C-alpha atoms as a printed R data frame, in Angstrom:
    type eleno elety resid chain resno       x      y       z
1   ATOM     1    CA   GLY     A     1 135.450 71.966 -38.850
2   ATOM     2    CA   THR     A     2 133.511 74.451 -36.956
3   ATOM     3    CA   ALA     A     3 129.802 75.190 -36.795
4   ATOM     4    CA   THR     A     4 127.392 77.713 -35.135
5   ATOM     5    CA   GLY     A     5 123.943 76.591 -34.049
6   ATOM     6    CA   LEU     A     6 120.691 78.281 -32.797
7   ATOM     7    CA   VAL     A     7 118.835 76.540 -30.241
8   ATOM     8    CA   ILE     A     8 114.976 77.288 -30.726
9   ATOM     9    CA   SER     A     9 113.569 75.137 -27.914
10  ATOM    10    CA   THR     A    10 114.759 72.600 -25.339
11  ATOM    11    CA   GLY     A    11 113.140 69.669 -23.237
12  ATOM    12    CA   ASP     A    12 109.552 69.098 -23.565
13  ATOM    13    CA   ARG     A    13 109.094 71.769 -26.129
14  ATOM    14    CA   THR     A    14 111.074 69.976 -28.729
15  ATOM    15    CA   THR     A    15 109.335 67.536 -31.199
16  ATOM    16    CA   ILE     A    16 111.091 64.483 -29.367
17  ATOM    17    CA   GLY     A    17 109.984 65.917 -26.077
18  ATOM    18    CA   ARG     A    18 106.257 66.377 -27.353
19  ATOM    19    CA   ILE     A    19 106.382 62.766 -28.613
20  ATOM    20    CA   ALA     A    20 107.765 61.347 -25.335
21  ATOM    21    CA   SER     A    21 105.208 63.056 -23.344
22  ATOM    22    CA   LEU     A    22 102.518 61.819 -25.657
23  ATOM    23    CA   ALA     A    23 103.931 58.282 -25.130
24  ATOM    24    CA   SER     A    24 104.176 58.500 -21.449
25  ATOM    25    CA   GLY     A    25 100.642 59.891 -20.957
26  ATOM    26    CA   VAL     A    26  98.914 57.156 -22.586
27  ATOM    27    CA   GLU     A    27  96.796 55.285 -19.583
28  ATOM    28    CA   ASN     A    28  96.215 51.517 -19.493
29  ATOM    29    CA   GLU     A    29  92.480 51.239 -20.227
30  ATOM    30    CA   LYS     A    30  91.146 47.728 -19.646
31  ATOM    31    CA   THR     A    31  89.491 45.886 -22.666
32  ATOM    32    CA   PRO     A    32  85.818 45.100 -22.711
33  ATOM    33    CA   ILE     A    33  86.532 41.362 -22.040
34  ATOM    34    CA   ALA     A    34  89.034 42.191 -19.175
35  ATOM    35    CA   VAL     A    35  86.248 44.240 -17.577
36  ATOM    36    CA   GLU     A    36  83.736 41.241 -18.196
37  ATOM    37    CA   ILE     A    37  86.090 38.698 -16.552
38  ATOM    38    CA   GLU     A    38  86.749 41.032 -13.587
39  ATOM    39    CA   HIS     A    39  82.881 41.281 -13.111
40  ATOM    40    CA   PHE     A    40  82.348 37.775 -13.328
41  ATOM    41    CA   VAL     A    41  85.113 37.035 -10.803
42  ATOM    42    CA   ASP     A    42  83.699 39.672  -8.387
43  ATOM    43    CA   ILE     A    43  80.162 37.724  -8.680
44  ATOM    44    CA   ILE     A    44  81.683 34.255  -8.138
45  ATOM    45    CA   ALA     A    45  83.947 35.643  -5.271
46  ATOM    46    CA   GLY     A    46  80.795 37.249  -3.637
47  ATOM    47    CA   LEU     A    47  78.760 34.211  -3.998
48  ATOM    48    CA   ALA     A    48  81.463 32.094  -2.521
49  ATOM    49    CA   VAL     A    49  81.814 34.296   0.689
50  ATOM    50    CA   PHE     A    50  78.153 34.545   1.137
51  ATOM    51    CA   PHE     A    51  77.540 30.706   0.815
52  ATOM    52    CA   GLY     A    52  80.679 29.879   3.005
53  ATOM    53    CA   ALA     A    53  79.403 32.139   5.830
54  ATOM    54    CA   THR     A    54  75.915 30.707   5.477
55  ATOM    55    CA   PHE     A    55  77.383 27.367   6.055
56  ATOM    56    CA   PHE     A    56  79.794 28.442   8.627
57  ATOM    57    CA   LEU     A    57  76.803 30.083  10.620
58  ATOM    58    CA   VAL     A    58  74.573 27.011  10.323
59  ATOM    59    CA   ALA     A    59  77.448 24.705  11.483
60  ATOM    60    CA   MET     A    60  77.810 26.752  14.545
61  ATOM    61    CA   LEU     A    61  74.005 26.864  15.330
62  ATOM    62    CA   ILE     A    62  73.838 23.133  14.820
63  ATOM    63    CA   GLY     A    63  76.700 22.675  17.295
64  ATOM    64    CA   TYR     A    64  79.783 21.855  15.495
65  ATOM    65    CA   PRO     A    65  82.964 23.138  16.949
66  ATOM    66    CA   PHE     A    66  84.570 26.304  15.453
67  ATOM    67    CA   LEU     A    67  87.448 24.479  13.742
68  ATOM    68    CA   ARG     A    68  84.795 22.135  11.853
69  ATOM    69    CA   ALA     A    69  82.718 24.945  11.001
70  ATOM    70    CA   MET     A    70  85.853 26.980   9.722
71  ATOM    71    CA   VAL     A    71  86.736 24.074   7.503
72  ATOM    72    CA   PHE     A    72  83.078 24.104   6.196
73  ATOM    73    CA   PHE     A    73  83.652 27.746   5.424
74  ATOM    74    CA   MET     A    74  87.041 27.110   3.589
75  ATOM    75    CA   ALA     A    75  85.649 24.104   1.709
76  ATOM    76    CA   ILE     A    76  82.779 25.890   0.293
77  ATOM    77    CA   VAL     A    77  84.777 28.954  -0.736
78  ATOM    78    CA   VAL     A    78  87.442 26.877  -2.467
79  ATOM    79    CA   ALA     A    79  85.058 24.609  -4.156
80  ATOM    80    CA   TYR     A    80  82.908 27.392  -5.400
81  ATOM    81    CA   VAL     A    81  85.769 28.714  -7.758
82  ATOM    82    CA   PRO     A    82  85.203 27.113 -11.278
83  ATOM    83    CA   GLU     A    83  87.895 24.836 -11.844
84  ATOM    84    CA   GLY     A    84  87.762 25.185 -15.541
85  ATOM    85    CA   LEU     A    85  87.620 28.847 -15.865
86  ATOM    86    CA   LEU     A    86  90.971 29.360 -17.271
87  ATOM    87    CA   ALA     A    87  90.461 26.795 -19.910
88  ATOM    88    CA   THR     A    88  86.824 28.212 -20.576
89  ATOM    89    CA   VAL     A    89  88.217 31.871 -21.065
90  ATOM    90    CA   THR     A    90  90.973 30.674 -23.255
91  ATOM    91    CA   VAL     A    91  88.606 28.760 -25.556
92  ATOM    92    CA   CYS     A    92  86.327 31.487 -25.715
93  ATOM    93    CA   LEU     A    93  88.996 33.897 -26.572
94  ATOM    94    CA   SER     A    94  90.349 31.653 -29.329
95  ATOM    95    CA   LEU     A    95  86.970 30.976 -30.771
96  ATOM    96    CA   THR     A    96  86.347 34.679 -31.129
97  ATOM    97    CA   ALA     A    97  89.849 35.538 -32.453
98  ATOM    98    CA   LYS     A    98  89.155 32.771 -35.128
99  ATOM    99    CA   ARG     A    99  85.594 34.163 -35.763
100 ATOM   100    CA   LEU     A   100  87.247 37.557 -36.719
């Protein structure tokens, strides 16, 4: 058979094009819990660097060699990160989801 068609609009002006532009325009907004966790991590990282630098300076002032003072710095920074942070966040999220 044969047919004749009339093109009304093309590309982004079609219904499918408008749906595609709406779907691609959605921004990935952070959830409130993601914002809070990021804020907490920023605080912990800042405190870790502050105390590490403080111990580094004290070690240098006391007379420790540079390498030993750097080991102090790294040890303080690594030790300051909570080991159970992932488990704590997971449990909190599970309890919150269960409560809902």
